[in-house]
C-alpha positions as CSV (number, residue, x, y, z in Angstrom):
1,M,10.8,20.9,-27.9
2,D,7.0,20.9,-28.6
3,E,6.9,17.3,-27.3
4,F,8.5,18.3,-24.0
5,A,6.1,21.3,-23.7
6,Q,3.1,19.0,-24.0
7,R,4.5,16.6,-21.4
8,Y,5.2,19.5,-19.0
9,E,1.7,20.9,-19.4
10,A,0.2,17.5,-18.8
11,F,2.4,16.8,-15.7
12,A,1.8,20.3,-14.3
13,Q,-1.9,19.7,-14.3
14,I,-1.3,16.6,-12.0
15,L,1.2,18.3,-9.8
16,S,0.7,22.0,-9.3
17,D,3.5,24.5,-8.5
18,D,1.9,25.1,-5.1
19,E,2.1,21.4,-4.2
20,L,5.6,21.2,-5.5
21,K,6.7,24.2,-3.4
22,R,5.0,22.7,-0.3
23,L,6.8,19.4,-0.7
24,A,10.1,21.2,-1.3
25,A,9.8,23.3,1.8
26,E,8.8,20.2,3.8
27,H,12.1,18.6,3.0
28,G,14.4,21.6,3.1
29,V,14.7,22.0,-0.6
30,V,14.1,25.7,-0.7
31,D,15.8,28.4,-2.8
32,Q,17.3,31.0,-0.5
33,R,17.6,33.3,-3.5
34,E,16.8,33.1,-7.2
35,R,19.5,30.9,-8.8
36,R,20.1,29.5,-12.2
37,L,18.1,26.4,-11.3
38,P,15.2,27.1,-8.9
39,V,13.9,23.9,-7.4
40,R,10.6,23.9,-9.4
41,I,12.4,24.2,-12.8
42,F,15.1,21.7,-11.7
43,F,12.5,19.1,-10.8
44,W,10.6,19.3,-14.1
45,L,13.8,19.2,-16.2
46,M,14.9,16.1,-14.3
47,V,11.5,14.5,-15.0
48,L,11.6,15.3,-18.7
49,S,15.2,14.2,-19.1
50,A,14.3,10.7,-17.7
51,S,12.8,9.7,-21.1
52,Q,16.0,10.6,-22.9
53,P,18.7,7.8,-22.4
54,G,21.4,9.8,-24.3
55,V,20.8,12.9,-22.1
56,R,21.3,10.9,-18.9
57,S,24.7,9.4,-20.1
58,G,26.7,12.2,-18.4
59,L,26.6,15.6,-16.7
60,F,27.7,17.4,-19.9
61,Q,24.8,16.0,-21.9
62,L,22.4,16.6,-19.0
63,A,23.5,20.3,-18.6
64,A,23.2,20.8,-22.4
65,F,19.6,19.4,-22.3
66,F,18.7,21.7,-19.3
67,V,19.9,24.8,-21.1
68,G,18.0,23.9,-24.3
69,A,14.8,22.9,-22.5
70,L,14.9,26.0,-20.4
71,A,14.6,28.3,-23.4
72,G,11.6,26.4,-24.7
73,L,9.7,25.7,-21.5
74,F,10.6,28.6,-19.2
75,P,11.5,31.5,-21.5
76,A,11.2,34.0,-18.7
77,H,14.1,32.2,-16.9
78,V,17.0,32.7,-19.3
79,V,20.1,30.6,-18.8
80,V,22.8,30.8,-21.5
81,R,25.3,28.4,-19.9
82,L,25.1,25.8,-17.2
83,S,28.4,24.1,-16.1
84,K,28.7,20.5,-15.1
85,M,29.9,21.6,-11.7
86,A,26.8,23.8,-11.1
87,L,24.5,20.9,-12.0
88,S,26.5,18.4,-9.9
89,K,26.2,20.7,-6.9
90,K,22.4,21.0,-7.4
91,L,22.0,17.3,-7.6
92,K,24.1,16.8,-4.5
93,A,22.3,19.6,-2.5
94,T,18.8,18.4,-3.3
95,N,17.5,16.1,-0.6
96,W,16.3,12.8,-2.2
97,H,13.5,12.7,0.3
98,F,11.9,15.5,-1.7
99,F,11.7,13.2,-4.8
100,R,10.3,10.4,-2.7
101,A,7.7,12.7,-1.2
102,V,6.6,13.7,-4.7
103,Y,6.3,10.1,-5.8
104,N,4.3,9.1,-2.7
105,T,2.0,12.1,-3.2
106,L,1.3,11.0,-6.8
107,L,0.9,7.4,-5.8
108,A,-1.7,8.2,-3.1
109,R,-3.6,10.3,-5.6
110,Y,-3.5,7.4,-8.2
111,E,-4.7,4.9,-5.6
112,S,-7.6,7.1,-4.7
113,L,-8.7,7.2,-8.3
114,L,-8.3,3.5,-9.0
115,P,-11.7,1.8,-9.4
116,A,-12.6,-0.7,-6.6
117,S,-13.3,-3.4,-9.3
118,A,-9.6,-3.5,-10.0
119,R,-8.9,-4.6,-6.5
120,R,-11.8,-7.1,-6.0
121,L,-9.7,-10.2,-6.7
122,L,-7.5,-9.6,-3.6
123,E,-10.0,-7.8,-1.4
124,R,-9.5,-10.2,1.5
125,F,-6.0,-8.8,1.9
126,K,-5.2,-5.3,3.0
127,E,-2.4,-5.2,0.3
128,A,-0.7,-7.7,-1.9
129,Y,3.0,-7.3,-3.0
130,V,5.2,-9.0,-5.5
131,I,8.8,-8.7,-4.4
132,D,11.8,-9.2,-6.7
133,G,15.3,-8.0,-7.0
134,S,17.8,-7.2,-9.7
135,V,21.5,-6.5,-9.6
136,A,23.3,-3.7,-11.5
137,R,27.1,-3.3,-11.7
138,V,28.4,0.1,-10.6
139,H,31.9,1.7,-10.6
140,S,34.5,-0.3,-8.7
141,A,35.3,2.7,-6.6
142,L,32.0,1.9,-4.8
143,E,33.0,-1.6,-3.8
144,K,33.3,-0.5,-0.2
145,F,29.6,0.3,-0.1
146,F,28.2,-2.1,-2.7
147,S,30.2,-5.3,-2.6
148,S,29.6,-7.8,-5.4
149,V,29.7,-11.6,-5.4
150,H,32.5,-11.1,-7.9
151,Q,35.9,-10.1,-6.4
152,G,37.2,-6.7,-7.5
153,Q,33.7,-5.5,-8.7
154,A,30.9,-3.5,-7.2
155,A,27.2,-4.1,-7.6
156,L,24.0,-2.8,-6.1
157,K,20.8,-4.7,-5.7
158,L,17.3,-3.2,-6.1
159,N,14.6,-5.1,-4.3
160,T,11.3,-3.8,-5.6
161,K,8.0,-4.1,-3.8
162,F,5.2,-4.0,-6.4
163,S,1.6,-3.6,-5.4
164,I,-0.7,-6.1,-7.3
165,K,-3.7,-4.2,-6.1
166,N,-2.7,-0.8,-7.4
167,L,-0.4,-2.1,-10.2
168,S,2.4,0.3,-9.2
169,P,5.8,0.1,-7.4
170,K,5.4,0.8,-3.7
171,E,9.0,0.7,-2.5
172,V,12.6,0.1,-3.8
173,E,15.2,-1.0,-1.3
174,V,18.9,-0.5,-2.3
175,S,21.6,-2.8,-0.9
176,A,24.9,-4.3,-1.8
177,G,24.7,-6.8,-4.7
178,K,26.3,-9.4,-2.5
179,R,23.5,-9.4,0.1
180,H,21.2,-12.4,0.0
181,D,17.6,-11.7,-1.0
182,S,16.4,-13.5,2.2
183,R,17.7,-10.5,4.2
184,Y,15.1,-8.2,2.6
185,N,13.8,-5.6,5.1
186,G,10.6,-4.6,3.3
187,V,8.2,-6.7,5.5
188,T,6.1,-4.3,7.5
189,D,4.3,-4.7,10.9
190,E,0.9,-4.4,9.2
191,A,-1.4,-7.4,9.3
192,G,-3.3,-8.8,6.4
193,I,-0.6,-8.3,3.8
194,L,0.1,-10.9,1.1
195,Y,3.7,-11.3,-0.1
196,L,4.7,-13.2,-3.2
197,F,8.4,-13.9,-3.9
198,D,10.7,-16.5,-5.6
199,L,13.1,-19.0,-4.0
200,G,15.8,-16.3,-3.7
201,Y,13.9,-15.0,-0.7
202,W,13.5,-18.4,1.0
203,A,14.3,-18.1,4.7
204,F,12.4,-19.4,7.7
205,K,13.3,-16.2,9.6
206,L,11.6,-14.1,6.8
207,F,8.5,-16.4,6.9
208,E,8.4,-16.1,10.7
209,R,8.4,-12.3,10.5
210,I,5.6,-12.3,8.0
211,C,3.5,-14.8,10.1
212,A,4.2,-12.9,13.3
213,T,2.6,-9.8,11.9
214,G,-0.6,-11.6,10.9
215,S,0.3,-11.5,7.2
216,F,0.7,-14.2,4.5
217,F,3.2,-15.3,1.9
218,V,3.3,-17.4,-1.3
219,S,6.5,-19.1,-2.4
220,R,7.6,-22.2,-4.2
221,L,9.0,-24.9,-2.0
222,K,12.7,-26.0,-2.1
223,K,13.1,-29.6,-3.2
224,S,14.7,-30.4,0.1
225,C,11.7,-29.0,2.1
226,D,9.1,-31.5,3.4
227,P,6.9,-29.5,5.8
228,L,4.5,-31.0,8.3
229,I,0.8,-30.3,7.7
230,V,-0.4,-28.8,11.0
231,A,-3.8,-27.4,10.0
232,V,-6.3,-27.3,7.1
233,T,-9.1,-24.9,6.1
234,N,-11.4,-27.6,4.7
235,P,-12.8,-30.1,7.1
236,E,-12.7,-32.8,4.4
237,W,-8.9,-32.5,4.5
238,A,-8.7,-33.2,8.2
239,H,-7.1,-36.6,7.6
240,L,-4.0,-34.8,6.1
241,V,-3.1,-33.2,9.4
242,G,0.0,-34.7,10.9
243,K,1.4,-35.9,7.5
244,R,4.4,-34.6,5.6
245,L,3.9,-32.9,2.3
246,S,5.7,-35.9,0.6
247,E,2.9,-38.1,1.9
248,V,0.1,-35.8,0.9
249,I,1.1,-35.1,-2.7
250,P,0.4,-38.7,-4.0
251,L,-3.1,-38.4,-2.4
252,L,-3.8,-35.2,-4.4
253,V,-2.9,-36.6,-7.8
254,G,-5.8,-36.3,-10.2
255,Q,-7.8,-33.9,-7.9
256,S,-8.7,-30.4,-9.0
C-alpha cells in the first residue's frame, strides 16, 4: 500500500482537493451527505485502480480494492464493507463529464508547461493531430448500440485524436465498430490545423470539410486516385499545373 500512498501524494500535489471539489460541483457530482464513498475519495481510488488490471476485471475485485486502499490512504474514513451494488450505483451516478473536465484541466496545465522548443517543428500550424482508430469487442447485449461488421457480435470503435505538438491524447470518439472511419466527426471549425490519418479515413467529404475550415491534411493516396495538379508553391514547378499525378511522378524520379 506504500506504493499507492506515494502515487496518491504525487497526484494530489498536481490536482488539489479544492480544484477537485470545484470541478465536481461544476458537473453536479456533489455529495449531498457524507456517504461511504465521497466523490473525492471515489475519484482517487478510481485513478489508483487503473494501474491494476486484475482489480478492474470485475466489480467484486474493484470493491475489495477500494476497501483495502481506503484503510491505508484515508484512515479517517473507515469502510469495513463495500458491496458491488453500492459501487455500481456510484459509478452510474457519477457524471462522466466530471472525469473529462479533470482530464482537460490537467491537459491544459501540461500544455502550459511544455517548452516552446518542443513545438517548433510544427509552429506554422495552430495544432497538429494524428488520428487513428481501434476496434474492441463488447458484450453481445450491446449490439443494438455498437453494431459490428461480424453478424451476432458487438464492437465499439475508439477514434483517438493525438496531439503531435503536445504529445498527448486530445480527444477520443466512441462509435459503433461497424461505422467507417471516414465518418469521423473530430474535425473542428478551427483554421490552421494539420490532420494526419491513414487510408481508412479516405473520403472526399472529409477532405472537403478540412479544407473548408482553412486547415490541412496528410494522407497516402489510394492506388485508384490520380488527382489533377491545380497549384504549386514553388514557381519552378509551374509547368506541372494542369497535369495528372501519374504524369508528374515520372518527372520527379531521381529528384530530392
